[in-house]
C-alpha positions as CSV (number, residue, x, y, z in Angstrom):
1,M,-5.1,-13.6,7.0
2,N,-8.6,-12.6,6.3
3,H,-10.6,-14.4,3.7
4,R,-11.0,-12.4,0.6
5,V,-13.5,-12.8,-2.2
6,R,-11.0,-12.8,-5.1
7,H,-7.3,-13.8,-5.7
8,Y,-4.8,-12.9,-8.3
9,E,-1.0,-13.7,-8.4
10,E,1.9,-13.8,-10.7
11,T,5.4,-15.2,-10.6
12,T,8.6,-14.1,-12.4
13,I,12.3,-14.7,-12.3
14,V,14.4,-11.7,-11.1
15,A,18.2,-11.5,-11.9
16,A,19.3,-11.1,-8.3
17,A,19.5,-13.0,-5.1
18,P,16.5,-13.0,-2.7
19,V,18.1,-10.8,-0.2
20,E,18.7,-8.1,-2.9
21,V,15.2,-8.3,-4.2
22,F,13.7,-8.3,-0.7
23,D,15.7,-5.2,0.2
24,Y,14.6,-3.4,-2.9
25,L,10.9,-4.3,-2.5
26,D,10.8,-3.7,1.2
27,D,10.8,0.0,0.5
28,P,7.0,0.9,0.0
29,G,8.0,3.8,-2.3
30,R,9.5,1.3,-4.7
31,L,6.7,-1.2,-4.4
32,T,4.1,1.4,-5.0
33,G,6.0,3.3,-7.6
34,H,3.4,2.6,-10.3
35,M,0.8,4.3,-8.2
36,G,2.8,7.5,-8.1
37,K,2.7,8.0,-11.8
38,S,-0.4,9.3,-13.7
39,S,-1.8,6.4,-15.7
40,W,-4.9,5.3,-17.6
41,M,-5.6,2.7,-15.0
42,M,-5.8,5.5,-12.4
43,G,-8.0,7.6,-14.8
44,G,-5.1,10.1,-15.1
45,G,-4.7,10.3,-11.3
46,R,-1.9,9.3,-9.0
47,M,-1.2,8.5,-5.4
48,D,1.4,9.7,-2.9
49,V,2.9,7.2,-0.4
50,S,3.7,8.1,3.2
51,V,4.9,5.8,6.0
52,D,5.2,5.9,9.8
53,E,8.4,5.7,11.8
54,G,8.6,2.0,10.9
55,R,8.9,3.1,7.3
56,G,6.6,0.2,6.2
57,Q,9.5,-2.2,7.1
58,K,8.3,-3.7,10.4
59,V,5.3,-5.7,11.4
60,G,2.6,-3.2,12.5
61,S,4.1,-0.4,10.4
62,H,1.6,1.7,8.4
63,I,1.8,2.7,4.8
64,R,-0.7,5.3,3.5
65,L,-1.6,6.1,-0.1
66,D,-3.6,9.3,-0.9
67,G,-4.5,10.8,-4.2
68,T,-7.0,10.8,-7.0
69,A,-8.4,8.3,-9.5
70,F,-10.8,9.4,-12.3
71,G,-11.0,12.8,-10.6
72,L,-12.1,11.4,-7.3
73,R,-10.1,11.4,-4.0
74,V,-8.9,7.9,-3.0
75,F,-7.2,6.9,0.2
76,L,-6.0,3.8,1.9
77,D,-4.1,2.8,5.0
78,E,-2.1,-0.5,5.0
79,V,-0.4,-2.3,7.9
80,V,2.5,-4.7,7.5
81,T,1.2,-8.1,8.9
82,K,4.1,-10.4,8.2
83,R,7.7,-9.7,7.4
84,E,10.3,-12.5,7.2
85,P,13.4,-11.2,5.3
86,P,14.5,-12.2,2.7
87,L,11.7,-14.6,1.9
88,E,8.2,-13.1,2.7
89,K,6.2,-9.9,3.4
90,Q,2.5,-9.3,3.6
91,W,0.4,-6.2,4.2
92,Q,-3.4,-5.4,4.3
93,T,-5.7,-2.5,4.4
94,V,-7.1,-1.3,7.7
95,G,-9.8,1.1,8.5
96,A,-12.1,2.2,5.8
97,P,-10.2,2.5,2.5
98,R,-11.7,4.9,-0.1
99,L,-11.1,3.0,-3.3
100,L,-13.1,2.7,-6.5
101,I,-12.3,-0.6,-8.1
102,I,-11.3,-2.9,-5.2
103,G,-12.2,-2.9,-1.5
104,D,-10.2,-4.3,1.4
105,Y,-7.3,-6.4,0.4
106,T,-4.2,-8.4,1.6
107,M,-1.1,-8.3,-0.6
108,G,2.1,-10.1,-0.3
109,L,5.3,-11.2,-1.9
110,S,7.4,-14.3,-1.5
111,L,10.9,-15.1,-2.8
112,E,12.9,-18.3,-3.3
113,P,16.3,-18.8,-4.6
114,S,16.5,-20.0,-8.3
115,G,20.2,-20.5,-9.0
116,T,21.8,-17.0,-9.0
117,H,18.4,-15.5,-9.5
118,S,15.1,-15.3,-7.5
119,K,11.6,-16.6,-8.1
120,L,9.4,-13.7,-7.1
121,R,5.6,-14.2,-6.4
122,I,3.3,-11.3,-5.8
123,F,-0.4,-11.8,-4.9
124,I,-3.5,-9.9,-3.9
125,D,-6.6,-11.2,-2.2
126,Y,-9.3,-8.6,-2.4
127,D,-12.9,-7.8,-1.8
128,L,-15.1,-5.8,-4.1
129,P,-15.6,-2.2,-3.0
130,R,-18.3,-1.4,-0.4
131,E,-19.9,1.1,-2.7
132,N,-20.5,0.5,-6.4
133,A,-19.6,-3.1,-6.2
134,W,-20.7,-3.4,-9.8
135,L,-17.8,-1.3,-10.8
136,G,-15.5,-3.7,-9.0
137,A,-17.2,-6.7,-10.6
138,L,-16.4,-5.2,-14.0
139,F,-12.8,-3.9,-13.5
140,A,-11.2,-5.3,-10.3
141,G,-9.7,-8.4,-12.1
142,L,-8.1,-6.1,-14.6
143,Y,-6.8,-3.7,-12.0
144,A,-5.4,-6.5,-9.9
145,K,-3.5,-8.0,-12.9
146,W,-2.2,-4.5,-13.7
147,C,-1.0,-3.7,-10.2
148,V,0.7,-7.1,-9.6
149,G,2.2,-7.0,-13.1
150,M,3.6,-3.5,-12.5
151,M,5.3,-4.6,-9.3
152,L,6.8,-7.6,-10.9
153,N,7.9,-5.6,-14.0
154,D,9.5,-2.9,-11.9
155,A,11.5,-5.4,-9.9
156,R,12.6,-7.3,-13.0
157,A,13.6,-4.1,-14.8
158,H,15.5,-2.7,-11.8
159,F,17.7,-5.8,-11.5
160,A,18.1,-6.3,-15.2
161,H,20.1,-3.0,-15.2
162,A,21.6,-3.2,-11.7
163,E,25.2,-3.9,-11.0
164,P,25.5,-7.3,-9.1
165,R,26.2,-6.9,-5.4
166,R,29.7,-8.0,-4.6
167,P,30.1,-10.3,-1.6
168,S,31.7,-8.6,1.5
């Protein structure tokens, strides 16, 4: 893992077993769902996700996000760097991401059983953007908290309303 300038993480309890939570979050479309909706944190913009033949579910697989934020084009390419179902997954930016608030980053999730539920931790280690680092210095912490929080909330909400999986 590359050393990043800043770190943010949160943990929550999700009402499902780790295998169910991992299967759900292993789909990049679900994990990045908050980026696909217009929001004030994106300045009214949104991003579309695309994946390679590995679907973002294998080490080395690419996940690309492309869209707008505050009326400007933004783009990033991530690669899955670690995937150990159902307990851990990490990915990081590659190439030259075109982002406004944060620069290169590594993100990840980890799961551990907690009774019939799961303890889900999501983190981001990030640099400030290469250009306009002052903008990152002002808003990157808020953005990291929003992004991680949205991922946790989406997972918690999904399993709060999901039917429990029956053992085979």
